[in-house]
N, C-alpha and C positions, 0 to 999 in steps of 0.2 A: 824760311820765307816762301810763300806760294809762288808758283810758276808765273801767275797772272801779274803779280808785283814786280817780278823780274822783267817780264816782257814790257810793262809800262815804262820802266827806267831806261832799259836798254833801246826801246823805241826812240825816246827823246834824245838819247845820247848818239843815235845813229844818223840823225837828220843832217848835221854838217858833213858827215862822211859820204853822203849820197852825192852831194855837189862836188866834194873833192875827188871822189872815185870818177865822176863823169869828166872832170877837168883833166884827170890823168888819162883816162881813155881817149880824149880827143887829142891831147899831146902826143901820146905814144902812137897813134895812128897818124900823125903828121898833119892833121887838119889845122888850119889857122883859126884861133879861138875867135877873133873878132869878125869873121866873116858872117854873113846872114844866115847861112845854112847851118853853121856851127852853133850860133846863138840860138837858133830855133831848136836845134837838136838838144842843146844843153838845158834850156829853160823848160821846155815841153817834157822832156823825159824826167828831168830832176824834180819838178813840181808834181808830176804824175805819182813818182815814187814817194815823195813825201807826203802826199795826201793819202797814198795806200798805207804808209807806216802810221800815220796819225790815226787813220780809221781803224786799223787792225791792232793798234797798241793803246790808244786811249778811249775810243768810242766803243770798240767790241773787243776787248783783251781776251776774251775767252775763246775767240776764234783765231789766235795767233797761228795755229797750225795751217788754217785754211789759206793764210797768206803764202805760205812756203809752197803748198800744193798748187795754188792757182798761178804762181809765178811761171811755171813751165809752159803752160798753154799760151800765155801772153807773149812769152819769148818766141815761141814757135810761129805765132801769129804775125808777130813783128818781122820775122825773117821772110815769111812767104808773101807779105803784102808790099815788099819794096819793089820799086820799079827798076828797069834795066840801067839807067843812068846812075842811080844810087848804088847798084850791085857793081858796076864798072869802077866806081871811086873806091868802094870798099875793097874790091878784088886788088887794085892797085896798092892800097895802103898795106894789105896783108902781105903782098909780094915784097914790098920794102922791109917789113919786119921779118918775115920768114922766106927768104930768098930760095931755100932749097926744098921747101914743101909744095906739094900740090894743093892749090886752093880750090875748094868747091863751095859754092854759095847755091842753096836751093832756089829754084825759081818756080 
C-alpha cells in the first residue's frame, strides 16, 4: 500500500482525536471548559488543526511530510505571540501540574 493512501486514511481517522486531545489538554491544565476563553481556544485551535489535516491528507497528500516540518515553526510562533496575561495563567496551571519544576515560558 503506498504511503499516500495510508496518509489519506490516517488523516480522516485522526480528526476526532484532535478535539479529544484538546479537551484533555484543557482538563489537565485545570481550565473550565465552558468559559469563553477555553471555548475560543478549543474551537479555533481544533478547527485550524482539522483544516490542516484535511488539506495535507486529502487535498495535497503528497506533501504529508511538509505538515510535520511546518508544525514546529507554528508552535514556536504561538509561544512567542502570547501576551503576559495568558503567560501568567499558563504558568499557574503548569505550577499546579508540576509543583517541583521550574517553569520557563518564553516572552
